[in-house]
C-alpha positions in Angstrom: 211.9 44.0 1.2 209.8 45.9 3.7 208.7 49.5 3.6 208.6 51.8 6.7 206.3 54.8 6.4 207.9 58.0 7.5 205.4 60.4 9.2 205.0 63.6 7.3 206.1 65.8 10.2 209.5 63.9 10.1 210.1 64.3 6.4 212.5 67.3 6.5 214.7 65.8 9.3 214.5 62.3 7.8 215.5 63.4 4.3 218.4 65.5 5.7 219.7 62.5 7.6 219.2 60.2 4.7 221.1 62.5 2.4 224.1 62.8 4.7 224.2 59.0 5.3 224.0 58.2 1.5 225.8 61.1 -0.3 227.7 59.8 -3.2 226.0 56.4 -3.2 225.1 55.2 -6.7 221.3 55.4 -7.3 218.8 54.5 -10.0 215.7 56.6 -10.0 212.4 55.4 -11.5 208.9 56.7 -11.8 205.9 54.3 -11.7 202.5 55.4 -12.8 199.2 54.4 -11.1 198.5 52.1 -14.1 201.8 50.2 -13.7 203.8 52.1 -16.3 207.5 52.5 -15.4 210.1 55.0 -16.6 213.8 55.0 -15.6 214.9 58.6 -15.0 218.6 58.1 -14.2 220.8 54.9 -13.7 223.6 54.4 -11.3 224.6 58.1 -10.7 225.9 59.4 -7.3 223.3 60.8 -5.0 223.9 64.4 -4.0 220.8 64.7 -1.8 217.1 64.6 -1.3 215.2 67.4 0.6 211.8 68.6 1.5 210.5 71.9 0.0 208.8 73.7 2.8 206.2 76.5 2.4 204.6 77.9 5.5 206.0 75.0 7.6 204.4 72.4 5.3 206.2 70.1 2.8 204.9 71.0 -0.6 207.5 69.1 -2.6 210.4 66.8 -2.5 213.5 67.5 -4.5 216.4 65.1 -5.4 219.7 65.9 -6.9 222.0 63.2 -8.4 224.8 62.8 -10.9 228.3 64.1 -11.2 228.9 67.7 -10.2 229.4 68.8 -13.8 226.1 67.2 -15.0 223.8 67.2 -11.9 220.2 66.1 -12.5 217.3 67.5 -10.4 213.9 65.9 -10.0 210.9 67.4 -8.1 208.0 65.5 -6.7 205.0 67.8 -6.4 202.3 67.4 -3.8 203.9 64.4 -2.0 201.5 62.4 0.2 203.6 59.4 1.2 207.3 58.8 1.9 208.6 55.3 2.7 212.0 53.9 3.5 212.6 50.5 1.8 214.7 48.1 3.8 216.2 44.6 3.2 215.3 41.8 5.6 218.6 42.5 7.6 217.6 46.2 8.1 219.9 47.6 5.4 218.4 50.6 3.6 217.6 49.8 -0.1 216.2 53.3 -0.9 213.2 55.5 -0.6 209.9 55.8 -2.4 207.8 59.0 -2.6 204.2 59.1 -3.8 202.5 62.2 -5.2 198.8 63.1 -4.9 198.2 61.9 -8.5 199.5 58.4 -7.7 202.9 58.7 -9.3 205.6 56.9 -7.3 209.3 57.9 -7.5 211.7 55.2 -6.3 215.3 55.9 -5.4 217.2 52.5 -5.3 220.8 52.0 -4.3 223.1 50.0 -6.5 224.4 48.1 -3.5 222.5 47.5 -0.3 225.0 47.9 2.6 224.3 49.2 6.1 225.7 52.7 6.2 227.9 51.9 9.2 229.8 49.3 7.2 230.6 51.7 4.3 232.9 53.6 6.7 234.4 50.4 7.9 233.0 50.9 11.4 230.9 48.1 12.9 228.1 49.1 15.3 228.5 48.4 18.9 226.6 45.4 20.2 
């Protein structure tokens, strides 16, 4: 797995595109503390979306929503300092990781790692 750092000024656009590309995909969300502790927040629920919370043009938080419509779950990451896209060796997206100023990392992992273009049954042009 490799991680690609997303520049802060690109977070709103990146998260919007990420959400559209992966809406409905099954995700597991975990929090990992600076000391190595790990807590699973939700397991294998459909992703509704992830968005940047903007205040005065600056990202002050990241919010994710997942779960079935009748029981949606919301999680907020306050004071994010880092956002990464985790990718498999073949370039398929495995999920994202956001880190808060306090060192807490939130990981969103897909149940299945598949390039988005293959989900629709359309192969990319070569």
